[in-house]
A tleap script that builds the chain and sets N, CA, C and O, in Angstrom:
source leaprc.protein.ff14SB
mol = sequence {
  NMET THR LYS LYS GLU ILE SER VAL GLY ASN
  LYS LEU ILE ALA GLU PHE MET GLY ALA LYS
  GLU GLY ASN PRO LYS GLY ARG LYS ASN LYS
  VAL TYR VAL ASN VAL PRO ILE TRP HIE GLY
  LYS LYS MET GLN THR TRP THR MET THR ALA
  LYS ASP LEU GLN TYR ASN PHE SER TRP ASN
  TRP LEU MET PRO VAL VAL HIE LYS ALA TYR
  ASP ILE THR SER ASP ASP ASP LYS SER PHE
  ASN GLY LEU ASN ILE PHE GLU TYR GLY LEU
  ALA THR ASP ILE LYS ASP LEU HIE LYS ALA
  VAL VAL GLU PHE ILE GLU TRP TYR ASN GLU
  LYS ILE LYS ASN CASN
}
set mol.1.N position { 81.021 -2.978 21.002 }
set mol.1.CA position { 79.997 -2.076 21.489 }
set mol.1.C position { 79.513 -2.557 22.860 }
set mol.1.O position { 79.412 -3.758 23.107 }
set mol.2.N position { 79.221 -1.624 23.726 }
set mol.2.CA position { 78.685 -1.965 25.038 }
set mol.2.C position { 77.197 -2.311 24.912 }
set mol.2.O position { 76.581 -2.043 23.880 }
set mol.3.N position { 76.629 -2.902 25.957 }
set mol.3.CA position { 75.200 -3.219 25.947 }
set mol.3.C position { 74.367 -1.961 25.757 }
set mol.3.O position { 73.357 -1.974 25.053 }
set mol.4.N position { 74.798 -0.872 26.391 }
set mol.4.CA position { 74.078 0.400 26.268 }
set mol.4.C position { 74.137 0.903 24.822 }
set mol.4.O position { 73.120 1.337 24.280 }
set mol.5.N position { 75.323 0.849 24.189 }
set mol.5.CA position { 75.466 1.287 22.796 }
set mol.5.C position { 74.615 0.423 21.863 }
set mol.5.O position { 74.008 0.934 20.922 }
set mol.6.N position { 74.571 -0.874 22.123 }
set mol.6.CA position { 73.756 -1.781 21.313 }
set mol.6.C position { 72.280 -1.428 21.459 }
set mol.6.O position { 71.551 -1.368 20.469 }
set mol.7.N position { 71.839 -1.194 22.697 }
set mol.7.CA position { 70.441 -0.848 22.946 }
set mol.7.C position { 70.065 0.464 22.258 }
set mol.7.O position { 69.011 0.553 21.629 }
set mol.8.N position { 70.915 1.476 22.371 }
set mol.8.CA position { 70.664 2.763 21.726 }
set mol.8.C position { 70.655 2.588 20.207 }
set mol.8.O position { 69.804 3.146 19.515 }
set mol.9.N position { 71.613 1.805 19.694 }
set mol.9.CA position { 71.677 1.547 18.258 }
set mol.9.C position { 70.442 0.811 17.760 }
set mol.9.O position { 69.894 1.154 16.712 }
set mol.10.N position { 70.003 -0.193 18.499 }
set mol.10.CA position { 68.808 -0.935 18.115 }
set mol.10.C position { 67.578 -0.043 18.099 }
set mol.10.O position { 66.728 -0.164 17.217 }
set mol.11.N position { 67.483 0.849 19.071 }
set mol.11.CA position { 66.347 1.774 19.116 }
set mol.11.C position { 66.398 2.724 17.915 }
set mol.11.O position { 65.365 3.015 17.312 }
set mol.12.N position { 67.582 3.203 17.571 }
set mol.12.CA position { 67.744 4.074 16.407 }
set mol.12.C position { 67.321 3.341 15.132 }
set mol.12.O position { 66.628 3.906 14.286 }
set mol.13.N position { 67.738 2.091 15.002 }
set mol.13.CA position { 67.361 1.294 13.842 }
set mol.13.C position { 65.841 1.109 13.797 }
set mol.13.O position { 65.227 1.253 12.740 }
set mol.14.N position { 65.242 0.792 14.940 }
set mol.14.CA position { 63.792 0.594 14.996 }
set mol.14.C position { 63.054 1.852 14.548 }
set mol.14.O position { 62.079 1.765 13.802 }
set mol.15.N position { 63.509 3.016 14.995 }
set mol.15.CA position { 62.888 4.271 14.583 }
set mol.15.C position { 63.054 4.491 13.089 }
set mol.15.O position { 62.127 4.952 12.423 }
set mol.16.N position { 64.227 4.164 12.554 }
set mol.16.CA position { 64.487 4.259 11.117 }
set mol.16.C position { 63.516 3.369 10.335 }
set mol.16.O position { 63.101 3.711 9.228 }
set mol.17.N position { 63.164 2.232 10.921 }
set mol.17.CA position { 62.254 1.285 10.272 }
set mol.17.C position { 60.783 1.618 10.520 }
set mol.17.O position { 59.902 0.883 10.074 }
set mol.18.N position { 60.508 2.713 11.225 }
set mol.18.CA position { 59.132 3.155 11.412 }
set mol.18.C position { 58.535 2.868 12.768 }
set mol.18.O position { 57.330 3.038 12.955 }
set mol.19.N position { 59.339 2.438 13.720 }
set mol.19.CA position { 58.828 2.159 15.061 }
set mol.19.C position { 58.348 3.444 15.718 }
set mol.19.O position { 58.865 4.529 15.454 }
set mol.20.N position { 57.371 3.298 16.558 }
set mol.20.CA position { 56.832 4.429 17.318 }
set mol.20.C position { 56.990 4.133 18.798 }
set mol.20.O position { 56.737 3.019 19.255 }
set mol.21.N position { 57.416 5.155 19.543 }
set mol.21.CA position { 57.472 4.995 20.996 }
set mol.21.C position { 56.076 5.208 21.542 }
set mol.21.O position { 55.323 6.047 21.047 }
set mol.22.N position { 55.745 4.456 22.547 }
set mol.22.CA position { 54.429 4.605 23.135 }
set mol.22.C position { 54.372 3.992 24.514 }
set mol.22.O position { 55.365 3.484 25.035 }
set mol.23.N position { 53.208 4.049 25.083 }
set mol.23.CA position { 52.984 3.514 26.409 }
set mol.23.C position { 51.710 2.667 26.358 }
set mol.23.O position { 50.670 3.073 26.876 }
set mol.24.N position { 51.796 1.489 25.731 }
set mol.24.CA position { 50.586 0.680 25.594 }
set mol.24.C position { 50.102 0.131 26.921 }
set mol.24.O position { 50.873 -0.429 27.700 }
set mol.25.N position { 48.834 0.299 27.158 }
set mol.25.CA position { 48.182 -0.247 28.349 }
set mol.25.C position { 48.915 0.105 29.633 }
set mol.25.O position { 49.019 -0.720 30.541 }
set mol.26.N position { 49.425 1.337 29.711 }
set mol.26.CA position { 50.047 1.805 30.936 }
set mol.26.C position { 51.465 1.342 31.180 }
set mol.26.O position { 52.054 1.689 32.204 }
set mol.27.N position { 52.031 0.567 30.269 }
set mol.27.CA position { 53.413 0.113 30.447 }
set mol.27.C position { 54.359 1.218 30.006 }
set mol.27.O position { 54.093 1.917 29.028 }
set mol.28.N position { 55.464 1.376 30.728 }
set mol.28.CA position { 56.421 2.441 30.417 }
set mol.28.C position { 57.545 1.912 29.544 }
set mol.28.O position { 57.834 0.716 29.516 }
set mol.29.N position { 58.176 2.853 28.823 }
set mol.29.CA position { 59.376 2.576 28.030 }
set mol.29.C position { 59.180 1.493 26.981 }
set mol.29.O position { 60.078 0.685 26.743 }
set mol.30.N position { 58.029 1.473 26.362 }
set mol.30.CA position { 57.786 0.512 25.297 }
set mol.30.C position { 58.052 1.174 23.948 }
set mol.30.O position { 57.861 2.379 23.780 }
set mol.31.N position { 58.491 0.369 23.001 }
set mol.31.CA position { 58.703 0.824 21.639 }
set mol.31.C position { 57.851 -0.061 20.743 }
set mol.31.O position { 57.943 -1.287 20.802 }
set mol.32.N position { 57.026 0.561 19.918 }
set mol.32.CA position { 56.269 -0.206 18.940 }
set mol.32.C position { 57.186 -0.472 17.758 }
set mol.32.O position { 57.763 0.459 17.198 }
set mol.33.N position { 57.321 -1.715 17.381 }
set mol.33.CA position { 58.242 -2.083 16.328 }
set mol.33.C position { 57.497 -2.851 15.248 }
set mol.33.O position { 56.881 -3.883 15.515 }
set mol.34.N position { 57.559 -2.338 14.033 }
set mol.34.CA position { 57.019 -3.062 12.891 }
set mol.34.C position { 58.155 -3.879 12.315 }
set mol.34.O position { 58.941 -3.385 11.507 }
set mol.35.N position { 58.237 -5.100 12.723 }
set mol.35.CA position { 59.343 -5.969 12.338 }
set mol.35.C position { 59.034 -6.599 10.985 }
set mol.35.O position { 58.055 -7.335 10.858 }
set mol.36.N position { 59.851 -6.322 9.975 }
set mol.36.CA position { 59.580 -6.881 8.646 }
set mol.36.C position { 60.079 -8.315 8.509 }
set mol.36.O position { 60.969 -8.612 7.712 }
set mol.37.N position { 59.490 -9.181 9.295 }
set mol.37.CA position { 59.803 -10.604 9.204 }
set mol.37.C position { 58.530 -11.302 8.743 }
set mol.37.O position { 57.491 -11.237 9.402 }
set mol.38.N position { 58.631 -11.951 7.632 }
set mol.38.CA position { 57.466 -12.590 7.031 }
set mol.38.C position { 57.313 -14.015 7.543 }
set mol.38.O position { 58.272 -14.784 7.609 }
set mol.39.N position { 56.080 -14.342 7.901 }
set mol.39.CA position { 55.716 -15.702 8.286 }
set mol.39.C position { 54.605 -16.116 7.329 }
set mol.39.O position { 53.454 -15.705 7.478 }
set mol.40.N position { 54.964 -16.931 6.355 }
set mol.40.CA position { 54.003 -17.252 5.304 }
set mol.40.C position { 53.800 -16.017 4.449 }
set mol.40.O position { 54.746 -15.508 3.847 }
set mol.41.N position { 52.575 -15.536 4.396 }
set mol.41.CA position { 52.263 -14.340 3.595 }
set mol.41.C position { 51.945 -13.129 4.477 }
set mol.41.O position { 51.390 -12.141 3.997 }
set mol.42.N position { 52.288 -13.204 5.740 }
set mol.42.CA position { 51.890 -12.157 6.683 }
set mol.42.C position { 53.097 -11.599 7.429 }
set mol.42.O position { 53.953 -12.353 7.892 }
set mol.43.N position { 53.158 -10.263 7.544 }
set mol.43.CA position { 54.193 -9.631 8.349 }
set mol.43.C position { 53.635 -9.428 9.761 }
set mol.43.O position { 52.508 -8.966 9.936 }
set mol.44.N position { 54.421 -9.772 10.731 }
set mol.44.CA position { 53.994 -9.610 12.115 }
set mol.44.C position { 54.451 -8.262 12.656 }
set mol.44.O position { 55.498 -7.750 12.259 }
set mol.45.N position { 53.670 -7.694 13.556 }
set mol.45.CA position { 54.033 -6.486 14.272 }
set mol.45.C position { 54.125 -6.844 15.746 }
set mol.45.O position { 53.173 -7.355 16.336 }
set mol.46.N position { 55.282 -6.570 16.330 }
set mol.46.CA position { 55.516 -6.898 17.733 }
set mol.46.C position { 55.671 -5.623 18.541 }
set mol.46.O position { 56.151 -4.612 18.027 }
set mol.47.N position { 55.264 -5.666 19.815 }
set mol.47.CA position { 55.481 -4.569 20.748 }
set mol.47.C position { 56.478 -5.055 21.782 }
set mol.47.O position { 56.273 -6.087 22.421 }
set mol.48.N position { 57.568 -4.300 21.945 }
set mol.48.CA position { 58.609 -4.749 22.866 }
set mol.48.C position { 59.449 -3.577 23.346 }
set mol.48.O position { 59.367 -2.476 22.803 }
set mol.49.N position { 60.245 -3.824 24.357 }
set mol.49.CA position { 61.153 -2.806 24.849 }
set mol.49.C position { 62.392 -2.762 23.953 }
set mol.49.O position { 62.664 -3.706 23.211 }
set mol.50.N position { 63.128 -1.675 24.028 }
set mol.50.CA position { 64.331 -1.519 23.212 }
set mol.50.C position { 65.342 -2.626 23.479 }
set mol.50.O position { 66.056 -3.047 22.568 }
set mol.51.N position { 65.408 -3.095 24.708 }
set mol.51.CA position { 66.391 -4.139 25.029 }
set mol.51.C position { 66.045 -5.478 24.383 }
set mol.51.O position { 66.900 -6.358 24.290 }
set mol.52.N position { 64.799 -5.640 23.935 }
set mol.52.CA position { 64.379 -6.888 23.302 }
set mol.52.C position { 64.543 -6.881 21.781 }
set mol.52.O position { 64.310 -7.898 21.127 }
set mol.53.N position { 64.939 -5.752 21.224 }
set mol.53.CA position { 65.143 -5.689 19.776 }
set mol.53.C position { 66.301 -6.585 19.378 }
set mol.53.O position { 67.255 -6.744 20.140 }
set mol.54.N position { 66.227 -7.173 18.190 }
set mol.54.CA position { 67.187 -8.194 17.791 }
set mol.54.C position { 68.061 -7.811 16.600 }
set mol.54.O position { 68.664 -8.686 15.978 }
set mol.55.N position { 68.142 -6.532 16.274 }
set mol.55.CA position { 68.925 -6.108 15.110 }
set mol.55.C position { 70.402 -6.458 15.231 }
set mol.55.O position { 71.073 -6.659 14.218 }
set mol.56.N position { 70.911 -6.533 16.442 }
set mol.56.CA position { 72.345 -6.774 16.640 }
set mol.56.C position { 72.750 -8.243 16.535 }
set mol.56.O position { 73.943 -8.546 16.521 }
set mol.57.N position { 71.782 -9.164 16.461 }
set mol.57.CA position { 72.184 -10.567 16.335 }
set mol.57.C position { 71.315 -11.385 15.389 }
set mol.57.O position { 71.568 -12.577 15.217 }
set mol.58.N position { 70.311 -10.795 14.779 }
set mol.58.CA position { 69.448 -11.544 13.867 }
set mol.58.C position { 69.543 -10.992 12.450 }
set mol.58.O position { 69.184 -9.842 12.197 }
set mol.59.N position { 70.025 -11.815 11.537 }
set mol.59.CA position { 70.085 -11.410 10.129 }
set mol.59.C position { 68.683 -11.135 9.608 }
set mol.59.O position { 68.514 -10.263 8.756 }
set mol.60.N position { 67.669 -11.852 10.092 }
set mol.60.CA position { 66.287 -11.634 9.654 }
set mol.60.C position { 65.784 -10.244 10.016 }
set mol.60.O position { 64.916 -9.698 9.335 }
set mol.61.N position { 66.321 -9.677 11.072 }
set mol.61.CA position { 65.946 -8.321 11.462 }
set mol.61.C position { 66.820 -7.280 10.763 }
set mol.61.O position { 66.316 -6.244 10.327 }
set mol.62.N position { 68.103 -7.540 10.653 }
set mol.62.CA position { 69.043 -6.524 10.170 }
set mol.62.C position { 69.002 -6.341 8.653 }
set mol.62.O position { 69.103 -5.211 8.176 }
set mol.63.N position { 68.859 -7.407 7.895 }
set mol.63.CA position { 68.938 -7.271 6.440 }
set mol.63.C position { 67.824 -6.416 5.843 }
set mol.63.O position { 68.095 -5.691 4.886 }
set mol.64.N position { 66.581 -6.453 6.347 }
set mol.64.CA position { 65.589 -5.508 5.816 }
set mol.64.C position { 65.983 -4.047 6.043 }
set mol.64.O position { 65.586 -3.176 5.269 }
set mol.65.N position { 66.753 -3.772 7.086 }
set mol.65.CA position { 67.243 -2.419 7.345 }
set mol.65.C position { 68.238 -2.025 6.253 }
set mol.65.O position { 68.188 -0.914 5.725 }
set mol.66.N position { 69.138 -2.946 5.923 }
set mol.66.CA position { 70.108 -2.693 4.856 }
set mol.66.C position { 69.370 -2.457 3.538 }
set mol.66.O position { 69.736 -1.563 2.776 }
set mol.67.N position { 68.342 -3.246 3.269 }
set mol.67.CA position { 67.565 -3.063 2.038 }
set mol.67.C position { 66.877 -1.700 2.014 }
set mol.67.O position { 66.871 -1.032 0.980 }
set mol.68.N position { 66.304 -1.283 3.127 }
set mol.68.CA position { 65.654 0.025 3.174 }
set mol.68.C position { 66.676 1.136 2.962 }
set mol.68.O position { 66.421 2.080 2.213 }
set mol.69.N position { 67.821 1.030 3.610 }
set mol.69.CA position { 68.871 2.033 3.445 }
set mol.69.C position { 69.290 2.114 1.978 }
set mol.69.O position { 69.481 3.206 1.443 }
set mol.70.N position { 69.430 0.978 1.341 }
set mol.70.CA position { 69.814 0.940 -0.073 }
set mol.70.C position { 68.748 1.614 -0.934 }
set mol.70.O position { 69.070 2.389 -1.835 }
set mol.71.N position { 67.489 1.319 -0.657 }
set mol.71.CA position { 66.392 1.855 -1.456 }
set mol.71.C position { 66.234 3.366 -1.339 }
set mol.71.O position { 65.807 4.010 -2.297 }
set mol.72.N position { 66.566 3.942 -0.192 }
set mol.72.CA position { 66.312 5.374 0.002 }
set mol.72.C position { 67.516 6.259 -0.296 }
set mol.72.O position { 67.411 7.483 -0.218 }
set mol.73.N position { 68.645 5.669 -0.632 }
set mol.73.CA position { 69.834 6.482 -0.898 }
set mol.73.C position { 70.134 6.524 -2.383 }
set mol.73.O position { 69.851 5.581 -3.123 }
set mol.74.N position { 70.712 7.634 -2.798 }
set mol.74.CA position { 71.135 7.774 -4.191 }
set mol.74.C position { 72.467 7.053 -4.377 }
set mol.74.O position { 73.112 6.662 -3.403 }
set mol.75.N position { 72.870 6.881 -5.621 }
set mol.75.CA position { 74.152 6.235 -5.889 }
set mol.75.C position { 75.307 6.993 -5.248 }
set mol.75.O position { 76.266 6.379 -4.782 }
set mol.76.N position { 75.224 8.323 -5.219 }
set mol.76.CA position { 76.282 9.125 -4.596 }
set mol.76.C position { 76.369 8.886 -3.092 }
set mol.76.O position { 77.442 9.016 -2.502 }
set mol.77.N position { 75.254 8.540 -2.478 }
set mol.77.CA position { 75.216 8.330 -1.030 }
set mol.77.C position { 75.476 6.884 -0.628 }
set mol.77.O position { 75.563 6.587 0.563 }
set mol.78.N position { 75.600 5.992 -1.582 }
set mol.78.CA position { 75.779 4.573 -1.254 }
set mol.78.C position { 77.062 4.341 -0.460 }
set mol.78.O position { 77.167 3.369 0.289 }
set mol.79.N position { 78.026 5.225 -0.621 }
set mol.79.CA position { 79.270 5.115 0.135 }
set mol.79.C position { 79.437 6.383 0.951 }
set mol.79.O position { 79.661 7.456 0.390 }
set mol.80.N position { 79.331 6.276 2.258 }
set mol.80.CA position { 79.505 7.434 3.129 }
set mol.80.C position { 80.710 7.163 4.010 }
set mol.80.O position { 80.911 6.047 4.489 }
set mol.81.N position { 81.496 8.185 4.213 }
set mol.81.CA position { 82.729 8.047 5.003 }
set mol.81.C position { 83.587 6.881 4.520 }
set mol.81.O position { 84.289 6.244 5.306 }
set mol.82.N position { 83.521 6.612 3.221 }
set mol.82.CA position { 84.333 5.545 2.652 }
set mol.82.C position { 83.825 4.147 2.937 }
set mol.82.O position { 84.499 3.176 2.591 }
set mol.83.N position { 82.662 4.006 3.555 }
set mol.83.CA position { 82.127 2.693 3.908 }
set mol.83.C position { 80.844 2.451 3.130 }
set mol.83.O position { 79.888 3.220 3.238 }
set mol.84.N position { 80.826 1.404 2.363 }
set mol.84.CA position { 79.626 1.029 1.637 }
set mol.84.C position { 79.000 -0.156 2.364 }
set mol.84.O position { 79.471 -1.286 2.230 }
set mol.85.N position { 77.942 0.095 3.133 }
set mol.85.CA position { 77.337 -0.983 3.928 }
set mol.85.C position { 76.721 -2.048 3.042 }
set mol.85.O position { 76.511 -3.181 3.477 }
set mol.86.N position { 76.433 -1.692 1.811 }
set mol.86.CA position { 75.787 -2.639 0.919 }
set mol.86.C position { 76.776 -3.676 0.408 }
set mol.86.O position { 76.390 -4.806 0.107 }
set mol.87.N position { 78.036 -3.307 0.308 }
set mol.87.CA position { 79.079 -4.269 -0.025 }
set mol.87.C position { 79.645 -4.882 1.256 }
set mol.87.O position { 79.993 -6.062 1.287 }
set mol.88.N position { 79.731 -4.079 2.302 }
set mol.88.CA position { 80.274 -4.500 3.587 }
set mol.88.C position { 79.492 -5.678 4.149 }
set mol.88.O position { 80.065 -6.593 4.740 }
set mol.89.N position { 78.175 -5.648 3.958 }
set mol.89.CA position { 77.320 -6.675 4.521 }
set mol.89.C position { 77.439 -8.030 3.864 }
set mol.89.O position { 76.933 -9.021 4.390 }
set mol.90.N position { 78.097 -8.088 2.728 }
set mol.90.CA position { 78.179 -9.356 2.012 }
set mol.90.C position { 79.115 -10.357 2.665 }
set mol.90.O position { 78.914 -11.566 2.546 }
set mol.91.N position { 80.138 -9.866 3.355 }
set mol.91.CA position { 81.117 -10.782 3.956 }
set mol.91.C position { 81.591 -10.214 5.283 }
set mol.91.O position { 82.728 -9.758 5.404 }
set mol.92.N position { 80.724 -10.245 6.263 }
set mol.92.CA position { 81.082 -9.645 7.542 }
set mol.92.C position { 80.362 -10.340 8.684 }
set mol.92.O position { 79.418 -11.104 8.485 }
set mol.93.N position { 80.826 -10.058 9.853 }
set mol.93.CA position { 80.172 -10.495 11.073 }
set mol.93.C position { 78.976 -9.572 11.318 }
set mol.93.O position { 79.052 -8.380 11.021 }
set mol.94.N position { 77.897 -10.094 11.843 }
set mol.94.CA position { 76.695 -9.297 12.045 }
set mol.94.C position { 76.947 -8.119 12.996 }
set mol.94.O position { 76.327 -7.066 12.850 }
set mol.95.N position { 77.844 -8.289 13.957 }
set mol.95.CA position { 78.150 -7.189 14.884 }
set mol.95.C position { 78.768 -6.008 14.147 }
set mol.95.O position { 78.449 -4.854 14.435 }
set mol.96.N position { 79.652 -6.295 13.199 }
set mol.96.CA position { 80.278 -5.229 12.414 }
set mol.96.C position { 79.264 -4.537 11.516 }
set mol.96.O position { 79.275 -3.313 11.388 }
set mol.97.N position { 78.383 -5.324 10.891 }
set mol.97.CA position { 77.363 -4.730 10.028 }
set mol.97.C position { 76.376 -3.913 10.853 }
set mol.97.O position { 75.945 -2.845 10.419 }
set mol.98.N position { 76.014 -4.399 12.030 }
set mol.98.CA position { 75.110 -3.655 12.917 }
set mol.98.C position { 75.697 -2.280 13.232 }
set mol.98.O position { 75.007 -1.263 13.156 }
set mol.99.N position { 76.968 -2.267 13.583 }
set mol.99.CA position { 77.636 -0.998 13.900 }
set mol.99.C position { 77.649 -0.084 12.674 }
set mol.99.O position { 77.404 1.117 12.794 }
set mol.100.N position { 77.933 -0.645 11.499 }
set mol.100.CA position { 77.959 0.155 10.266 }
set mol.100.C position { 76.573 0.703 9.939 }
set mol.100.O position { 76.455 1.837 9.475 }
set mol.101.N position { 75.536 -0.075 10.170 }
set mol.101.CA position { 74.171 0.378 9.917 }
set mol.101.C position { 73.811 1.529 10.856 }
set mol.101.O position { 73.218 2.518 10.424 }
set mol.102.N position { 74.162 1.408 12.125 }
set mol.102.CA position { 73.900 2.490 13.085 }
set mol.102.C position { 74.618 3.759 12.636 }
set mol.102.O position { 74.030 4.840 12.655 }
set mol.103.N position { 75.880 3.639 12.235 }
set mol.103.CA position { 76.626 4.809 11.761 }
set mol.103.C position { 75.979 5.398 10.510 }
set mol.103.O position { 75.917 6.619 10.367 }
set mol.104.N position { 75.501 4.552 9.609 }
set mol.104.CA position { 74.821 5.029 8.411 }
set mol.104.C position { 73.565 5.806 8.782 }
set mol.104.O position { 73.335 6.894 8.253 }
set mol.105.N position { 72.748 5.264 9.685 }
set mol.105.CA position { 71.502 5.930 10.065 }
set mol.105.C position { 71.789 7.270 10.730 }
set mol.105.O position { 71.089 8.248 10.468 }
set mol.106.N position { 72.806 7.332 11.587 }
set mol.106.CA position { 73.189 8.604 12.206 }
set mol.106.C position { 73.573 9.617 11.124 }
set mol.106.O position { 73.144 10.769 11.164 }
set mol.107.N position { 74.384 9.177 10.160 }
set mol.107.CA position { 74.789 10.046 9.039 }
set mol.107.C position { 73.575 10.475 8.231 }
set mol.107.O position { 73.436 11.652 7.899 }
set mol.108.N position { 72.693 9.532 7.909 }
set mol.108.CA position { 71.516 9.814 7.097 }
set mol.108.C position { 70.581 10.792 7.809 }
set mol.108.O position { 70.087 11.736 7.192 }
set mol.109.N position { 70.336 10.573 9.105 }
set mol.109.CA position { 69.470 11.471 9.874 }
set mol.109.C position { 70.040 12.882 9.909 }
set mol.109.O position { 69.293 13.855 9.812 }
set mol.110.N position { 71.351 13.000 10.046 }
set mol.110.CA position { 72.002 14.315 10.045 }
set mol.110.C position { 71.849 14.975 8.677 }
set mol.110.O position { 71.589 16.175 8.589 }
set mol.111.N position { 72.008 14.202 7.626 }
set mol.111.CA position { 71.860 14.733 6.259 }
set mol.111.C position { 70.439 15.241 6.040 }
set mol.111.O position { 70.248 16.326 5.492 }
set mol.112.N position { 69.446 14.471 6.462 }
set mol.112.CA position { 68.033 14.880 6.317 }
set mol.112.C position { 67.776 16.150 7.116 }
set mol.112.O position { 67.106 17.061 6.630 }
set mol.113.N position { 68.299 16.218 8.329 }
set mol.113.CA position { 68.101 17.369 9.198 }
set mol.113.C position { 68.689 18.648 8.566 }
set mol.113.O position { 68.128 19.734 8.715 }
set mol.114.N position { 69.797 18.508 7.877 }
set mol.114.CA position { 70.481 19.669 7.301 }
set mol.114.C position { 69.953 20.051 5.916 }
set mol.114.O position { 70.378 21.064 5.359 }
set mol.115.N position { 69.054 19.277 5.361 }
set mol.115.CA position { 68.491 19.615 4.036 }
set mol.115.C position { 67.148 20.239 4.131 }
set mol.115.O position { 66.550 20.576 3.109 }
savepdb mol mol.pdb
quit
């Protein structure tokens, strides 16, 4: 994936996880990201640009996305286009899983739009 594809994919993932685009304190092109990374008993919320998102190289960021995808899909939807990201993620490189997650979210968003 190119840097641009990674950035677009990370932004798509962030939106899937509940991120909101905004312009805090006059700054442009900011994305509000609720990052589900626990520190002790507290989840932190960070504000950052899309290029600073870490879904493409941090398992701590990517695995909660896989868990959310698993939780919101039915058993029939667990395998789309012949790819089961829930099994795929068990033995793969994070770059491959990141790409599969982006493809899943694109598929899922299209399915929601058409229902």
